[in-house]
C-alpha positions in Angstrom: -6.2 13.0 42.8 -7.4 9.6 40.7 -9.9 10.3 39.5 -7.6 12.6 37.2 -5.6 10.9 36.1 -8.0 7.9 35.5 -9.9 10.5 33.2 -6.2 11.6 31.5 -5.1 7.9 31.3 -8.4 7.0 29.5 -8.8 10.3 26.8 -4.8 9.3 26.2 -6.0 5.4 25.0 -9.2 7.3 23.0 -6.6 9.6 21.4 -4.6 7.1 20.6 -7.0 4.7 19.1 -8.3 7.3 17.6 -4.8 7.9 15.7 -4.3 4.4 15.4 -7.5 4.0 13.1 -6.2 7.2 10.7 -3.2 5.3 9.9 -5.2 2.0 9.6 -7.1 3.9 7.2 -4.6 5.6 5.2 -2.2 2.9 4.9 -5.3 0.9 3.0 -5.9 4.0 1.0 -2.2 3.7 0.7 -2.3 0.1 -1.0 -5.9 0.0 -2.9 -4.5 3.1 -4.5 -0.7 1.9 -5.0 -2.8 -1.4 -6.8 -5.1 1.1 -9.5 -2.0 3.0 -10.2 0.3 0.0 -10.7 -2.7 -1.6 -13.2 -3.1 2.0 -15.1 0.8 1.9 -15.6 0.6 -1.4 -16.7 -1.4 -0.9 -18.8 -0.5 2.7 -20.7 2.8 1.1 -20.9 1.6 -2.3 -23.3 -0.5 0.5 -25.2 3.1 1.9 -26.6 5.0 -1.1 -26.7 2.3 -2.3 -28.6 2.2 1.0 -31.0 5.7 0.6 -31.4 5.4 -2.3 -33.0 5.9 -5.1 -30.6 3.8 -8.2 -30.2 0.8 -8.3 -27.7 1.9 -11.3 -26.2 5.4 -9.8 -25.7 4.1 -6.7 -24.8 1.8 -7.9 -22.0 5.0 -9.9 -20.9 7.5 -7.2 -20.3 4.5 -5.3 -18.6 4.6 -7.9 -16.6 7.4 -6.6 -14.6 5.2 -3.5 -13.5 2.7 -6.3 -11.7 6.4 -8.0 -10.2 7.4 -4.5 -8.4 4.7 -4.0 -7.2 4.0 -7.0 -4.9 8.0 -6.6 -4.2 7.1 -4.1 -2.6 4.0 -4.9 -0.7 6.0 -7.7 0.2 8.3 -5.8 1.8 6.2 -3.8 3.6 4.8 -7.2 5.1 7.7 -8.1 6.2 9.0 -4.9 8.6 5.6 -5.0 10.3 6.9 -8.3 11.0 9.9 -7.4 12.4 9.0 -4.7 13.7 6.3 -6.7 16.4 8.5 -9.1 16.6 
């Protein structure tokens, strides 16, 4: 009976490790995708503003809000993880 329970324990630890690895991989992919899509959206927004007649410098300054928004999202997520560990 002891060998069966220790085997179940080892399998549950192994299964938990696999699930944790999948979760971390998914989080990394989301982070990379968010970063890439935010850069793409920022460039498209700048191009549209310039096309509508805005100065390039002003368009870059306004589109910098996309980067600020992305940073705020990342910081909120990091704070939620820190709060969860405590």
